[in-house]
NUDRENBA-206649 format. One record per residue (C-alpha): x, y, z; residue in one letter. Coordinates in nm, 4 decimals, always signed. Example, Ala and Ser with C-alpha at 12.3 -4.5 7.8 and 13.67 -1.06 7.14 Angstrom:
<recs>
east, north, up, code
+1.2300, -0.4500, +0.7800, a
+1.3670, -0.1060, +0.7140, s
</recs>
This chain:
<recs>
east, north, up, code
-1.3418, -5.9754, +0.2846, m
-1.5077, -5.7864, +0.5704, p
-1.5763, -5.4185, +0.5004, s
-1.5136, -5.2283, +0.8237, s
-1.1697, -5.2010, +0.9890, p
-1.2995, -5.3762, +1.3009, l
-1.4406, -5.6633, +1.0965, l
-1.1072, -5.6901, +0.9153, r
-0.9374, -5.7114, +1.2558, l
-1.1832, -5.9829, +1.3616, a
-1.1027, -6.1709, +1.0405, h
-0.7278, -6.1527, +1.1120, v
-0.7836, -6.2716, +1.4690, l
-1.0021, -6.5559, +1.3417, d
-0.7234, -6.6656, +1.1066, r
-0.4723, -6.6607, +1.3927, l
-0.7086, -6.8689, +1.6047, t
-0.7676, -7.1119, +1.3191, a
-0.3905, -7.1615, +1.2891, a
-0.3723, -7.2368, +1.6624, a
-0.6632, -7.4800, +1.6236, g
-0.4900, -7.6602, +1.3372, r
-0.1763, -7.6803, +1.5509, s
-0.3778, -7.8328, +1.8349, a
-0.5202, -8.0895, +1.5935, f
-0.1716, -8.1885, +1.4749, v
-0.0457, -8.2026, +1.8343, l
-0.3359, -8.4324, +1.9217, l
-0.2166, -8.6780, +1.6570, a
+0.1441, -8.6492, +1.7782, v
+0.0306, -8.7004, +2.1392, m
-0.1541, -9.0163, +2.0391, t
+0.1505, -9.1513, +1.8562, l
+0.3816, -9.0729, +2.1497, v
+0.1437, -9.2472, +2.3905, g
+0.1132, -9.5510, +2.1649, a
+0.4908, -9.5652, +2.1200, l
+0.5519, -9.5457, +2.4944, n
+0.2935, -9.8152, +2.5676, a
+0.4286, -10.0341, +2.2883, g
+0.7844, -10.0013, +2.4138, l
+0.6716, -10.0903, +2.7649, r
+0.4965, -10.4071, +2.6497, y
+0.7728, -10.5115, +2.4105, v
+1.0416, -10.4557, +2.6705, g
+0.8673, -10.6306, +2.9593, r
+0.9087, -10.9916, +2.8315, p
+1.2685, -10.9124, +2.7394, l
+1.3399, -10.7803, +3.0876, g
+1.4099, -10.4332, +2.9488, l
+1.2642, -10.0966, +3.0364, s
+1.2220, -9.9434, +2.6925, l
+0.9668, -9.6785, +2.7813, s
+1.0857, -9.3535, +2.9325, s
+0.9800, -9.0713, +3.1585, n
+1.0623, -8.8319, +2.8743, a
+0.8037, -8.9981, +2.6493, l
+0.5493, -8.9953, +2.9325, f
+0.6196, -8.6259, +3.0007, d
+0.5993, -8.5471, +2.6291, a
+0.2575, -8.7116, +2.6093, q
+0.1214, -8.5078, +2.9014, w
+0.2766, -8.1857, +2.7751, m
+0.1226, -8.2404, +2.4333, l
-0.2103, -8.3110, +2.6022, f
-0.1820, -7.9749, +2.7805, g
-0.0871, -7.7970, +2.4595, l
-0.3943, -7.9347, +2.2841, v
-0.6139, -7.7656, +2.5432, f
-0.4058, -7.4491, +2.5673, l
-0.4054, -7.3927, +2.1916, l
-0.7520, -7.5356, +2.1346, g
-0.9430, -7.3108, +2.3761, a
-0.9563, -7.0078, +2.1451, a
-1.0434, -7.2244, +1.8463, w
-1.3256, -7.3875, +2.0441, t
-1.4664, -7.0410, +2.1149, l
-1.4327, -6.9401, +1.7515, q
-1.6156, -7.2534, +1.6356, q
-1.8911, -7.1926, +1.8951, d
-1.8237, -7.5327, +2.0527, r
-1.7761, -7.4092, +2.4083, h
-2.0094, -7.5083, +2.6893, v
-2.3207, -7.2976, +2.7136, r
-2.6910, -7.3515, +2.7589, g
-2.7521, -7.4072, +2.3877, d
-3.1016, -7.5431, +2.4482, v
-3.2104, -7.2012, +2.5738, l
-2.9677, -6.9938, +2.3693, f
-3.0855, -7.1378, +2.0376, s
-3.4442, -7.0351, +2.1150, r
-3.3554, -6.6706, +2.1644, l
-3.3886, -6.4037, +1.8980, r
-3.0670, -6.3306, +1.7034, p
-3.0445, -5.9823, +1.8574, r
-3.0665, -6.1268, +2.2107, t
-2.8012, -6.3870, +2.1260, r
-2.5747, -6.1115, +1.9931, a
-2.6191, -5.9147, +2.3174, w
-2.5352, -6.2239, +2.5230, i
-2.2252, -6.2888, +2.3110, d
-2.1116, -5.9266, +2.3344, l
-2.1700, -5.8879, +2.7074, l
-2.0341, -6.2349, +2.7797, g
-1.7091, -6.1506, +2.6020, a
-1.6715, -5.8055, +2.7577, l
-1.7903, -5.8766, +3.1115, r
-1.6759, -6.2346, +3.1629, f
-1.4327, -6.3729, +2.9060, l
-1.1913, -6.0806, +2.8738, l
-1.1730, -6.0126, +3.2508, p
-1.1239, -6.3884, +3.3069, f
-0.8331, -6.3923, +3.0608, c
-0.6816, -6.0889, +3.2317, g
-0.7192, -6.2534, +3.5718, l
-0.5600, -6.5743, +3.4467, m
-0.2680, -6.3824, +3.2942, l
-0.2166, -6.2047, +3.6256, w
-0.2554, -6.5257, +3.8307, a
-0.0314, -6.7472, +3.6175, t
+0.2463, -6.4964, +3.5552, w
+0.4314, -6.5621, +3.8856, p
+0.4207, -6.9370, +3.8138, l
+0.5554, -6.8813, +3.4637, v
+0.8190, -6.6352, +3.5814, e
+0.9388, -6.8733, +3.8533, n
+0.9540, -7.1650, +3.6087, a
+1.1592, -6.9515, +3.3694, w
+1.3995, -6.8188, +3.6323, i
+1.4621, -7.1594, +3.7896, t
+1.4498, -7.3456, +3.4570, r
+1.2068, -7.5802, +3.6246, e
+1.3000, -7.9372, +3.5498, g
+1.1300, -8.2709, +3.5382, a
+0.9751, -8.4243, +3.8458, l
+1.1064, -8.7692, +3.7570, d
+1.4559, -8.8787, +3.6468, p
+1.4885, -8.8704, +3.2705, g
+1.1824, -8.6510, +3.2291, g
+1.1510, -8.3330, +3.0275, l
+1.1956, -7.9810, +3.1640, p
+0.8676, -7.8203, +3.2698, r
+0.9426, -7.4541, +3.2105, w
+0.8814, -7.4517, +2.8310, p
+0.5244, -7.5778, +2.8655, i
+0.4547, -7.3297, +3.1439, k
+0.5693, -7.0479, +2.9183, m
+0.2719, -7.1258, +2.6950, l
+0.0147, -7.0557, +2.9683, l
+0.0121, -6.6788, +2.9063, p
+0.0113, -6.7349, +2.5298, l
-0.3019, -6.9474, +2.5543, s
-0.4887, -6.6803, +2.7516, f
-0.3727, -6.4099, +2.5115, v
-0.5054, -6.6186, +2.2206, l
-0.8337, -6.6749, +2.4036, l
-0.8635, -6.3012, +2.4807, a
-0.7898, -6.2091, +2.1179, l
-1.0600, -6.4477, +2.0015, q
-1.2902, -6.2941, +2.2622, g
-1.2223, -5.9539, +2.1053, v
-1.3059, -6.0998, +1.7645, s
-1.6305, -6.2487, +1.8957, e
-1.7238, -5.9166, +2.0596, a
-1.6595, -5.7305, +1.7335, i
-1.8751, -5.9743, +1.5378, k
-2.1535, -5.9593, +1.7990, a
-2.1482, -5.5767, +1.7925, a
-2.1652, -5.5893, +1.4135, h
-2.4665, -5.8235, +1.4311, r
-2.6347, -5.5808, +1.6723, l
-2.5649, -5.2872, +1.4437, r
-2.7095, -5.4699, +1.1446, d
-3.0125, -5.6110, +1.3265, a
</recs>
């Protein structure tokens, strides 16, 4: 267990992010099954002259696809799998890498998350107020998935805080 209060906070945030990552993994499997089911129904129904697939299944597949990315972003950061110039980064001294991680989180990631929360909130609020529905007949309502936009940026920001704490700790110990 981490010793300092800030490291304990980072550990808690990491566990929250890991739970979101596991959820994204499960949703990826569900999304694949929904897509396969919809395609299977379409091909089984076609020779019978029936339309067995549905807009609801199609919408569910795309919403699950979105959820995988929304919930998986923070986990990707935690696992250090995000896009970055790893060829150069890996050649740097550990102290320099820690500075890049700390400043990247504080100067870029956290302001980006704040900007995205600010920019998406009117979209989310409008979807909630109007109970935004499906674009196609028989589709699923859109407002629930839009409600998860702010959650995903909050999760990403919290993981950014965790990464900043760990980078600051590495700098202190270096």
